[in-house]
PDB file of N, CA, C and O in Angstrom:
ATOM      1  N   MET A   1      17.713 -42.719  -1.572  1.00  0.00           N
ATOM      2  CA  MET A   1      17.854 -41.345  -1.178  1.00  0.00           C
ATOM      3  C   MET A   1      17.517 -40.453  -2.362  1.00  0.00           C
ATOM      4  O   MET A   1      17.859 -40.734  -3.511  1.00  0.00           O
ATOM      5  N   GLU A   2      16.854 -39.403  -2.041  1.00  0.00           N
ATOM      6  CA  GLU A   2      16.506 -38.449  -3.071  1.00  0.00           C
ATOM      7  C   GLU A   2      17.378 -37.213  -2.929  1.00  0.00           C
ATOM      8  O   GLU A   2      17.944 -36.945  -1.869  1.00  0.00           O
ATOM      9  N   GLY A   3      17.470 -36.477  -4.009  1.00  0.00           N
ATOM     10  CA  GLY A   3      18.235 -35.240  -3.976  1.00  0.00           C
ATOM     11  C   GLY A   3      19.229 -35.192  -5.108  1.00  0.00           C
ATOM     12  O   GLY A   3      19.340 -36.126  -5.901  1.00  0.00           O
ATOM     13  N   GLU A   4      19.937 -34.109  -5.172  1.00  0.00           N
ATOM     14  CA  GLU A   4      20.931 -33.897  -6.221  1.00  0.00           C
ATOM     15  C   GLU A   4      22.135 -34.798  -5.955  1.00  0.00           C
ATOM     16  O   GLU A   4      22.783 -34.683  -4.915  1.00  0.00           O
ATOM     17  N   ASN A   5      22.432 -35.686  -6.890  1.00  0.00           N
ATOM     18  CA  ASN A   5      23.571 -36.562  -6.707  1.00  0.00           C
ATOM     19  C   ASN A   5      24.472 -36.645  -7.942  1.00  0.00           C
ATOM     20  O   ASN A   5      25.302 -37.548  -8.042  1.00  0.00           O
ATOM     21  N   ALA A   6      24.313 -35.720  -8.869  1.00  0.00           N
ATOM     22  CA  ALA A   6      25.123 -35.727 -10.091  1.00  0.00           C
ATOM     23  C   ALA A   6      26.609 -35.608  -9.770  1.00  0.00           C
ATOM     24  O   ALA A   6      27.445 -36.100 -10.527  1.00  0.00           O
ATOM     25  N   PHE A   7      26.944 -34.964  -8.663  1.00  0.00           N
ATOM     26  CA  PHE A   7      28.351 -34.796  -8.287  1.00  0.00           C
ATOM     27  C   PHE A   7      29.034 -36.138  -8.062  1.00  0.00           C
ATOM     28  O   PHE A   7      30.256 -36.232  -8.176  1.00  0.00           O
ATOM     29  N   LEU A   8      28.268 -37.177  -7.744  1.00  0.00           N
ATOM     30  CA  LEU A   8      28.864 -38.489  -7.499  1.00  0.00           C
ATOM     31  C   LEU A   8      29.581 -39.019  -8.735  1.00  0.00           C
ATOM     32  O   LEU A   8      30.547 -39.772  -8.619  1.00  0.00           O
ATOM     33  N   GLN A   9      29.113 -38.629  -9.910  1.00  0.00           N
ATOM     34  CA  GLN A   9      29.732 -39.082 -11.149  1.00  0.00           C
ATOM     35  C   GLN A   9      31.130 -38.493 -11.338  1.00  0.00           C
ATOM     36  O   GLN A   9      31.922 -39.030 -12.112  1.00  0.00           O
ATOM     37  N   THR A  10      31.440 -37.406 -10.651  1.00  0.00           N
ATOM     38  CA  THR A  10      32.742 -36.758 -10.812  1.00  0.00           C
ATOM     39  C   THR A  10      33.763 -37.229  -9.779  1.00  0.00           C
ATOM     40  O   THR A  10      34.938 -36.873  -9.871  1.00  0.00           O
ATOM     41  N   LEU A  11      33.338 -38.014  -8.810  1.00  0.00           N
ATOM     42  CA  LEU A  11      34.250 -38.460  -7.759  1.00  0.00           C
ATOM     43  C   LEU A  11      35.145 -39.594  -8.227  1.00  0.00           C
ATOM     44  O   LEU A  11      34.713 -40.478  -8.967  1.00  0.00           O
ATOM     45  N   ASP A  12      36.381 -39.561  -7.793  1.00  0.00           N
ATOM     46  CA  ASP A  12      37.316 -40.659  -8.023  1.00  0.00           C
ATOM     47  C   ASP A  12      37.229 -41.565  -6.798  1.00  0.00           C
ATOM     48  O   ASP A  12      37.612 -41.147  -5.706  1.00  0.00           O
ATOM     49  N   PRO A  13      36.735 -42.796  -6.948  1.00  0.00           N
ATOM     50  CA  PRO A  13      36.545 -43.674  -5.787  1.00  0.00           C
ATOM     51  C   PRO A  13      37.821 -43.916  -4.983  1.00  0.00           C
ATOM     52  O   PRO A  13      37.768 -43.959  -3.754  1.00  0.00           O
ATOM     53  N   VAL A  14      38.957 -44.074  -5.643  1.00  0.00           N
ATOM     54  CA  VAL A  14      40.214 -44.322  -4.936  1.00  0.00           C
ATOM     55  C   VAL A  14      40.572 -43.121  -4.070  1.00  0.00           C
ATOM     56  O   VAL A  14      40.962 -43.279  -2.913  1.00  0.00           O
ATOM     57  N   PHE A  15      40.442 -41.919  -4.628  1.00  0.00           N
ATOM     58  CA  PHE A  15      40.738 -40.705  -3.848  1.00  0.00           C
ATOM     59  C   PHE A  15      39.761 -40.558  -2.687  1.00  0.00           C
ATOM     60  O   PHE A  15      40.166 -40.218  -1.575  1.00  0.00           O
ATOM     61  N   ALA A  16      38.480 -40.810  -2.938  1.00  0.00           N
ATOM     62  CA  ALA A  16      37.470 -40.660  -1.893  1.00  0.00           C
ATOM     63  C   ALA A  16      37.758 -41.583  -0.717  1.00  0.00           C
ATOM     64  O   ALA A  16      37.640 -41.168   0.436  1.00  0.00           O
ATOM     65  N   VAL A  17      38.129 -42.811  -0.989  1.00  0.00           N
ATOM     66  CA  VAL A  17      38.430 -43.751   0.092  1.00  0.00           C
ATOM     67  C   VAL A  17      39.634 -43.273   0.889  1.00  0.00           C
ATOM     68  O   VAL A  17      39.604 -43.265   2.119  1.00  0.00           O
ATOM     69  N   LYS A  18      40.690 -42.874   0.192  1.00  0.00           N
ATOM     70  CA  LYS A  18      41.892 -42.420   0.901  1.00  0.00           C
ATOM     71  C   LYS A  18      41.627 -41.131   1.678  1.00  0.00           C
ATOM     72  O   LYS A  18      42.248 -40.890   2.714  1.00  0.00           O
ATOM     73  N   ASP A  19      40.712 -40.308   1.184  1.00  0.00           N
ATOM     74  CA  ASP A  19      40.408 -39.041   1.832  1.00  0.00           C
ATOM     75  C   ASP A  19      39.473 -39.222   3.032  1.00  0.00           C
ATOM     76  O   ASP A  19      39.551 -38.458   3.995  1.00  0.00           O
ATOM     77  N   LEU A  20      38.598 -40.216   2.985  1.00  0.00           N
ATOM     78  CA  LEU A  20      37.567 -40.359   4.009  1.00  0.00           C
ATOM     79  C   LEU A  20      37.802 -41.472   5.017  1.00  0.00           C
ATOM     80  O   LEU A  20      37.233 -41.444   6.108  1.00  0.00           O
ATOM     81  N   VAL A  21      38.626 -42.446   4.674  1.00  0.00           N
ATOM     82  CA  VAL A  21      38.798 -43.614   5.539  1.00  0.00           C
ATOM     83  C   VAL A  21      40.197 -43.613   6.132  1.00  0.00           C
ATOM     84  O   VAL A  21      41.184 -43.516   5.402  1.00  0.00           O
ATOM     85  N   ASP A  22      40.286 -43.720   7.439  1.00  0.00           N
ATOM     86  CA  ASP A  22      41.572 -43.826   8.130  1.00  0.00           C
ATOM     87  C   ASP A  22      41.562 -45.151   8.889  1.00  0.00           C
ATOM     88  O   ASP A  22      40.945 -45.264   9.948  1.00  0.00           O
ATOM     89  N   GLU A  23      42.240 -46.135   8.349  1.00  0.00           N
ATOM     90  CA  GLU A  23      42.209 -47.470   8.937  1.00  0.00           C
ATOM     91  C   GLU A  23      43.399 -47.748   9.848  1.00  0.00           C
ATOM     92  O   GLU A  23      43.581 -48.881  10.295  1.00  0.00           O
ATOM     93  N   ARG A  24      44.202 -46.743  10.126  1.00  0.00           N
ATOM     94  CA  ARG A  24      45.384 -46.949  10.973  1.00  0.00           C
ATOM     95  C   ARG A  24      45.022 -47.484  12.344  1.00  0.00           C
ATOM     96  O   ARG A  24      45.715 -48.351  12.877  1.00  0.00           O
ATOM     97  N   PHE A  25      43.944 -46.976  12.921  1.00  0.00           N
ATOM     98  CA  PHE A  25      43.570 -47.384  14.275  1.00  0.00           C
ATOM     99  C   PHE A  25      43.099 -48.836  14.310  1.00  0.00           C
ATOM    100  O   PHE A  25      43.411 -49.572  15.246  1.00  0.00           O
ATOM    101  N   VAL A  26      42.358 -49.238  13.303  1.00  0.00           N
ATOM    102  CA  VAL A  26      41.889 -50.625  13.226  1.00  0.00           C
ATOM    103  C   VAL A  26      43.065 -51.561  13.017  1.00  0.00           C
ATOM    104  O   VAL A  26      43.157 -52.598  13.673  1.00  0.00           O
ATOM    105  N   ARG A  27      43.955 -51.210  12.119  1.00  0.00           N
ATOM    106  CA  ARG A  27      45.111 -52.069  11.865  1.00  0.00           C
ATOM    107  C   ARG A  27      45.967 -52.228  13.122  1.00  0.00           C
ATOM    108  O   ARG A  27      46.438 -53.326  13.420  1.00  0.00           O
ATOM    109  N   LYS A  28      46.167 -51.138  13.852  1.00  0.00           N
ATOM    110  CA  LYS A  28      46.966 -51.214  15.082  1.00  0.00           C
ATOM    111  C   LYS A  28      46.270 -52.083  16.123  1.00  0.00           C
ATOM    112  O   LYS A  28      46.923 -52.882  16.794  1.00  0.00           O
ATOM    113  N   ALA A  29      44.962 -51.940  16.267  1.00  0.00           N
ATOM    114  CA  ALA A  29      44.221 -52.750  17.235  1.00  0.00           C
ATOM    115  C   ALA A  29      44.282 -54.233  16.871  1.00  0.00           C
ATOM    116  O   ALA A  29      44.458 -55.083  17.744  1.00  0.00           O
ATOM    117  N   VAL A  30      44.136 -54.540  15.581  1.00  0.00           N
ATOM    118  CA  VAL A  30      44.221 -55.935  15.141  1.00  0.00           C
ATOM    119  C   VAL A  30      45.625 -56.474  15.382  1.00  0.00           C
ATOM    120  O   VAL A  30      45.779 -57.599  15.857  1.00  0.00           O
ATOM    121  N   ASP A  31      46.638 -55.698  15.066  1.00  0.00           N
ATOM    122  CA  ASP A  31      48.016 -56.132  15.321  1.00  0.00           C
ATOM    123  C   ASP A  31      48.245 -56.387  16.804  1.00  0.00           C
ATOM    124  O   ASP A  31      48.888 -57.371  17.170  1.00  0.00           O
ATOM    125  N   ASN A  32      47.727 -55.514  17.659  1.00  0.00           N
ATOM    126  CA  ASN A  32      47.880 -55.678  19.110  1.00  0.00           C
ATOM    127  C   ASN A  32      47.155 -56.912  19.630  1.00  0.00           C
ATOM    128  O   ASN A  32      47.521 -57.454  20.673  1.00  0.00           O
ATOM    129  N   ALA A  33      46.127 -57.361  18.910  1.00  0.00           N
ATOM    130  CA  ALA A  33      45.354 -58.533  19.324  1.00  0.00           C
ATOM    131  C   ALA A  33      45.913 -59.828  18.738  1.00  0.00           C
ATOM    132  O   ALA A  33      45.337 -60.897  18.942  1.00  0.00           O
ATOM    133  N   GLY A  34      47.027 -59.745  18.012  1.00  0.00           N
ATOM    134  CA  GLY A  34      47.629 -60.948  17.464  1.00  0.00           C
ATOM    135  C   GLY A  34      47.607 -61.035  15.958  1.00  0.00           C
ATOM    136  O   GLY A  34      48.001 -62.054  15.391  1.00  0.00           O
ATOM    137  N   GLY A  35      47.162 -60.003  15.310  1.00  0.00           N
ATOM    138  CA  GLY A  35      47.142 -59.979  13.854  1.00  0.00           C
ATOM    139  C   GLY A  35      45.897 -60.624  13.278  1.00  0.00           C
ATOM    140  O   GLY A  35      45.052 -61.145  14.006  1.00  0.00           O
ATOM    141  N   LEU A  36      45.802 -60.580  11.972  1.00  0.00           N
ATOM    142  CA  LEU A  36      44.635 -61.127  11.282  1.00  0.00           C
ATOM    143  C   LEU A  36      44.441 -62.614  11.579  1.00  0.00           C
ATOM    144  O   LEU A  36      43.312 -63.099  11.650  1.00  0.00           O
ATOM    145  N   GLN A  37      45.556 -63.331  11.752  1.00  0.00           N
ATOM    146  CA  GLN A  37      45.475 -64.761  12.018  1.00  0.00           C
ATOM    147  C   GLN A  37      44.700 -65.059  13.307  1.00  0.00           C
ATOM    148  O   GLN A  37      44.048 -66.098  13.411  1.00  0.00           O
ATOM    149  N   ALA A  38      44.771 -64.160  14.279  1.00  0.00           N
ATOM    150  CA  ALA A  38      44.039 -64.354  15.540  1.00  0.00           C
ATOM    151  C   ALA A  38      42.534 -64.363  15.315  1.00  0.00           C
ATOM    152  O   ALA A  38      41.782 -64.865  16.150  1.00  0.00           O
ATOM    153  N   PHE A  39      42.095 -63.810  14.192  1.00  0.00           N
ATOM    154  CA  PHE A  39      40.681 -63.764  13.860  1.00  0.00           C
ATOM    155  C   PHE A  39      40.317 -64.751  12.751  1.00  0.00           C
ATOM    156  O   PHE A  39      39.204 -64.727  12.226  1.00  0.00           O
ATOM    157  N   GLY A  40      41.269 -65.617  12.404  1.00  0.00           N
ATOM    158  CA  GLY A  40      41.013 -66.610  11.374  1.00  0.00           C
ATOM    159  C   GLY A  40      41.048 -66.071   9.960  1.00  0.00           C
ATOM    160  O   GLY A  40      40.525 -66.694   9.037  1.00  0.00           O
ATOM    161  N   VAL A  41      41.666 -64.910   9.790  1.00  0.00           N
ATOM    162  CA  VAL A  41      41.732 -64.291   8.460  1.00  0.00           C
ATOM    163  C   VAL A  41      43.091 -64.597   7.848  1.00  0.00           C
ATOM    164  O   VAL A  41      44.129 -64.353   8.462  1.00  0.00           O
ATOM    165  N   THR A  42      43.073 -65.132   6.640  1.00  0.00           N
ATOM    166  CA  THR A  42      44.311 -65.384   5.915  1.00  0.00           C
ATOM    167  C   THR A  42      44.290 -64.589   4.614  1.00  0.00           C
ATOM    168  O   THR A  42      43.223 -64.226   4.120  1.00  0.00           O
ATOM    169  N   GLY A  43      45.439 -64.327   4.075  1.00  0.00           N
ATOM    170  CA  GLY A  43      45.507 -63.654   2.784  1.00  0.00           C
ATOM    171  C   GLY A  43      45.643 -62.155   2.846  1.00  0.00           C
ATOM    172  O   GLY A  43      45.652 -61.509   1.798  1.00  0.00           O
ATOM    173  N   GLY A  44      45.749 -61.575   4.006  1.00  0.00           N
ATOM    174  CA  GLY A  44      45.980 -60.136   4.093  1.00  0.00           C
ATOM    175  C   GLY A  44      44.709 -59.315   4.215  1.00  0.00           C
ATOM    176  O   GLY A  44      43.621 -59.841   4.449  1.00  0.00           O
ATOM    177  N   TRP A  45      44.877 -58.013   4.049  1.00  0.00           N
ATOM    178  CA  TRP A  45      43.805 -57.054   4.294  1.00  0.00           C
ATOM    179  C   TRP A  45      42.867 -56.845   3.110  1.00  0.00           C
ATOM    180  O   TRP A  45      41.761 -56.338   3.292  1.00  0.00           O
ATOM    181  N   ASP A  46      43.275 -57.218   1.922  1.00  0.00           N
ATOM    182  CA  ASP A  46      42.448 -56.982   0.743  1.00  0.00           C
ATOM    183  C   ASP A  46      41.348 -58.026   0.629  1.00  0.00           C
ATOM    184  O   ASP A  46      41.536 -59.185   0.996  1.00  0.00           O
ATOM    185  N   ARG A  47      40.209 -57.606   0.122  1.00  0.00           N
ATOM    186  CA  ARG A  47      39.103 -58.521  -0.115  1.00  0.00           C
ATOM    187  C   ARG A  47      38.316 -58.062  -1.322  1.00  0.00           C
ATOM    188  O   ARG A  47      38.413 -56.914  -1.757  1.00  0.00           O
ATOM    189  N   THR A  48      37.545 -58.975  -1.844  1.00  0.00           N
ATOM    190  CA  THR A  48      36.681 -58.677  -2.987  1.00  0.00           C
ATOM    191  C   THR A  48      35.253 -58.983  -2.587  1.00  0.00           C
ATOM    192  O   THR A  48      34.978 -60.030  -2.002  1.00  0.00           O
ATOM    193  N   GLU A  49      34.351 -58.081  -2.898  1.00  0.00           N
ATOM    194  CA  GLU A  49      32.937 -58.294  -2.623  1.00  0.00           C
ATOM    195  C   GLU A  49      32.193 -58.426  -3.941  1.00  0.00           C
ATOM    196  O   GLU A  49      32.445 -57.688  -4.893  1.00  0.00           O
ATOM    197  N   LEU A  50      31.275 -59.377  -3.979  1.00  0.00           N
ATOM    198  CA  LEU A  50      30.459 -59.603  -5.168  1.00  0.00           C
ATOM    199  C   LEU A  50      29.020 -59.386  -4.774  1.00  0.00           C
ATOM    200  O   LEU A  50      28.511 -60.054  -3.873  1.00  0.00           O
ATOM    201  N   ILE A  51      28.366 -58.470  -5.430  1.00  0.00           N
ATOM    202  CA  ILE A  51      26.952 -58.181  -5.157  1.00  0.00           C
ATOM    203  C   ILE A  51      26.140 -58.627  -6.363  1.00  0.00           C
ATOM    204  O   ILE A  51      26.349 -58.158  -7.482  1.00  0.00           O
ATOM    205  N   GLU A  52      25.227 -59.526  -6.119  1.00  0.00           N
ATOM    206  CA  GLU A  52      24.378 -60.040  -7.195  1.00  0.00           C
ATOM    207  C   GLU A  52      22.951 -59.544  -7.000  1.00  0.00           C
ATOM    208  O   GLU A  52      22.445 -59.484  -5.879  1.00  0.00           O
ATOM    209  N   ALA A  53      22.322 -59.196  -8.101  1.00  0.00           N
ATOM    210  CA  ALA A  53      20.931 -58.729  -8.023  1.00  0.00           C
ATOM    211  C   ALA A  53      19.974 -59.882  -8.211  1.00  0.00           C
ATOM    212  O   ALA A  53      18.759 -59.688  -8.179  1.00  0.00           O
TER     213      ALA A  53
END
């Protein structure tokens, strides 16, 4: 993407996520479907992503 993006350097990623993402609806839907275990997910909601170039 082109354009002015210098403002991105001033953003706090933790604040941006909390301000822009509302996961309450997803969590409630997953809980209603039997929880993470119903989807074969163990270890809770946190995950780590590794991007290699």
